[in-house]
N, C-alpha and C positions, 0 to 999 in steps of 0.2 A: 168730531172725527179727526182725521189727520191734519186738518187745517190748524188745529191748536198747536201741534208740535212743529209743523213746517212753517207756520206763519201764514196769515191770511193772504197777504200780497204774493208770497211765494207760491202758494197753492193756486191762486188765480192765474199765475203765469205758466201753469202747466198746460199741455195740450188737452183738448176736450176728452179724447179717448183715455188719457191717463186719469183724469178726474172720474170718469165712469168706472174705470178699473178700481180706483180707491173706494168708490161708493159700494161696489160689489163686494170687495174684500171685507168691508166694514159691516154692511147691513145683512149680507147673505151668509158669508163665511165666518162672520163674527171674529175677525182677526183683531188683535190688540192695536191700540193707537201707535205703540212703539214699532210694531212690525210693519204697519202700513207706512209709517213715516220713513222707515228704512227702505222700503220698496220705492217710495217716491223719490227719495234722494238718489238712489241708484239709477232709476229711470231718467231722472233729470240729467245726470252725467251721460247716460247712454245717448239720449237725443241731442245733447249738446255736441257730442262727438260726431253724431250723424250729420248735423249741420256744419260742423267745423270742416269736415272732409268735403262736403258739398260746396262750401264757400271758400275753400282754400285758406282757412284760419289755422294757425299753428296751435295744436291741442295743448302745448306747453306754455302758451302765452297767457298774459293776464286777461286778454280779450276773450278767452275761452269761457271764463266764468260769467261773462256778461251777455252771452248768446241768448237771445230770446227764442224760446222753443214753443211759445203759445200758439203759433200759427201752423204747427205741424198737423197735417190731416191724415185721414185713413189712407188716402191715395199715396201719400209719402211713405206710410208704414208698409204698404204693399210692396214697395221696392226693396225692403230690407231682406237680405239673404243670410244663410248660415255662414257664408264666408265673411260677411261684414261683421257678424256677431263674434266670430272667432278673432277677427282683427281688433275688435273692441276689447276683448279679454287680453289680448297681447299688449295693447296699449295700457290697460289697467295694471298689468304686471310690470312692464318695462319702464313706462313713464311715470305712473302714479305710485309705483313701488308697492302695489297690493300683493299680499301673500295669498296662500291657498284659501284661507277662510274668506277674505274680502272678495276674491275673484269668484268663489263659489256663491257667495251671497248675491253678487251682481248678476250672475247667470240665473240664479233662482228668481230674481226679480223680473228679468227679461222673459224667462220661460213662463212665469205666472201671468205676466201681462199678455203674451201672445196666446196663451191658452184661453184666457177670458175673451180676447178679441176674436178667436176662432170658434171655440166650442160654445160660448155663452152668448156673445153679442152677434156672432155670425157676420162680422165685418170682413173677415178674411176667409178665403177658401182653403188655404193651406197654412200650416203652422211651421215657420222656418226653424223652430227650436225642437220639433218633435223628436228627432233622432240625435240630438246633440248630447255629447258626453261632457260631464263637468271636469274641472281641473283635477288632476290626480293628487290625492292627499299623501303627504309624506308620513309614513307610519311612525307614531310616537306614543309612548305610554303616558297616561295622565299622571301629573304630579300629585302626590298624596303624602300625608304624615304617617309615620309608622305608629304603632301602638304606644311606644315609649315617648315619641314626640307629641302625640295627642295628650298623653298624661302630663307631660311637661307644660303644655299650653294651658291645660286646666289648672295646674298648680300655679302658674304665673298669675292667673286671675285671682285664685283663692288667696295668694300671698300678697296681693297688692294692698298696701297700707295707706295709700293716698286717695284712691278713688272713692267717690260717694255712691257709685252705681255698681258695686261688685256683684250683688245678688242678680241684678238685671243682666249684666255682662256674662256672668257665669251661666245663667239660664240660656242665653242666646247661643253661646258657644257649645253648650251641652246639646242643644237641639240640632245644631249644625252637624256635630260629630256623630250623633246617634241616629238622626232621622234622615239626613241627606237632603234637606229641603233647599230650595233656591232662596237667594236673598230677597227677591220680590215677594215670595210666598211668606217668608218670616215676618217682614215688616207689615204685611197685610193682615196678619192674624188679629182677630178681635177676641175679647174675653169670652163672648158667648160661643166662640168656635170650639172651645174646650168643653168636653162633656162633664157632667156633674161629678162623676167618679174619677175624672182625670185619667181615663184610660186611652183616650184618643183626642185628636183635634182635627179640624177641617181647614184645608188650605185651598186657595184658588191658584191653579197653575197656569201654564201657557194656554192661550186661547180661551181664557176664562173657564177652564175646566176644573171642576171641583173634585177633590179626592180626600180620603180619610188617612191620616197618619196615626199609627198606634204608638203610645208612649210607654217606655220601659221605666224601671224603678229610678234610674238616674235622672231622667227627664221629669218625672213626677216630683221627686225631691227638690230639684232645682227650681221648678215652677212654683211649688208651694212656698219655698223660702222667698222667692221674688214677690209673689202675690201677697205675702204677709207684710211686705214693706210698701207695696204699690199704692194703697189708699192714701198714704201720707203725701204722695206726689200730686194729689188732686186738691190740695188746699187752695183757697182763693176762689172757690166757686166754679173752677174749670172742670170740665168733664169730657171724657172721650171713651169710645168703645175699644180703642186700640189696646192690645195686650202690652206691647212694649212702648214705653214712653221715653221721650227725651228729657233732659233737665229743664226744658221749657214747658213741660207738662203737655206736650203734643205728641202725636204719633212719631216714633223714631224714624229717621230718614235712612235711605240706602247709604248715603255718604257717612253718616254717623256710625253705622254698623261697620262699614269698611274701615274707617279710621280706628275704631275700637279693636277690631281684629288685628290690624297691622301693629297697633300698639303692643298687644299681648304677644304676638309672634316675635316682636323685637325683644320683649322682656324675657321670652323663653329661649332666646338665642337662635331663632329659626328664620329670621327675616332674610338672610342671605340665600335661602333656598328657593326664592321666587314664589312663595306661597301667597294665597289670597283667600277671600271669602269663598269663592267658587271651589278652591282646592279643598276646603273643608267638606264640601259635598262629595268630591272625589274620594276623600278619606273615608267618609261614612260608608260609601258604596263598596270601596275596596276592602275595608275591615269586615263588613258583613259578608262579603263573598268569600274572602280568603280565610278569615278566622272563624266566622260564624257559619260558614258553609251554607249560605243562603242560596236557594235555587235562582238561577238567572232570571227566570220568568217571574218569580216573586219580587226580585229586585227591580225589575222593570216597572211593576205596579207601584212599588214603594217610591221610586224616583219620579214617577209620572211621565215615563217615556211613551211615545206613540208607537215606536218601532223597536223590536227586540234587538236589531243590529246596533242601535244607539247604546243599549245597555251592555253589549258585549265587549265594549272597550274596557270594562272593569273586570273582565275575566282573565286579564293578563296574569301570568304566573309569577309569584314572588321569587326574589333571588334565593331565599332560604329553601323554597320548594324545589327550585332547579338544582341547588347544591345537593339536597337530599336525594333527588332523582339520580344524579351522577354517582353518588356514593352507593346507591342501591344496585347499580350495575353489577352482575355476578362476576365481571372481570376486574372489578375495582381492587381486589386484593392480589391480583396476579402481577408479579414483578419479575423482571429479568434477574438471572443469577448474578449478573454483573452489578446491578443496583443493590442487591442484598449484600454482596461481598463488600461493596464500598461503604455501606451503612455499618456493617460489622467492624470494618477497619476504623471508622471514625469513632465508634463506641469504645473500641479497644484503646485508642489514643487518649480518650477522655478519662478512661479508668487509670 
């Protein structure tokens, strides 16, 4: 469970109610180990802050990180108010320099904890987070590669004369750009996850949820080329079910894929734009919606989103579409006589 990621001693130092919360999220709700670990780290900070204020400890001091929270009881938890939680979020932003995403994650952890303590364990009669609103997100468009930039990235891989893993790298980037899968989903693919006709493959998404991703011609061609080379990587008696292998003949790691993508973004002259592996997922979603005119509800299932509002970030209108919309205004050709006279005068001077 989460003890593996957080560390046995660190897990043991958590309050009993937090341990019960972790067990519930793992065994009943089947949350991933990574998700549970993030919950626990945020709750540890939350309860350290609770004791820091109670004991007069400066939350900015080194002593803060040594506060023992293992003795916190349900009676202590019952004293926590919405005002205190908002104060914790203020501390997270001003002192810990947490942005919107980090503060939202902390609040989600606290809300999830209190929901279990109230509705599941019935340790509390009222939930102090029931009516709390999360930090307001600053609206921003997702970064993505244009069609031309996507082609440049693929060309950078294809034209690499030094790499020994071109077929593998090209297949990986092709899947990212065409299917919009997550990094964890890609590295987790096994050979038997691809159907015999190579029309689709199975991935395991967030919350261990399985979904089917359909493959287009580009994906099939890239995978066939890679698979024709892959058996040679298994020399020496080593074997693995993993589809994508490292040069050490083991399942490729997240870090290796990230390094590879950064390398080719650099070679394509795109590194300065702040792109990353996850931005390739944004790219696939945006190209499918804007160029392929894919329905947002279909896009939701392709990306493995739980909620439609998560997918709607990709429905942003492109600059080209906005320019065309302005030009389509029936008043676009209407100009003042003064402007026409000035333009005619300039043309006369040029003649």
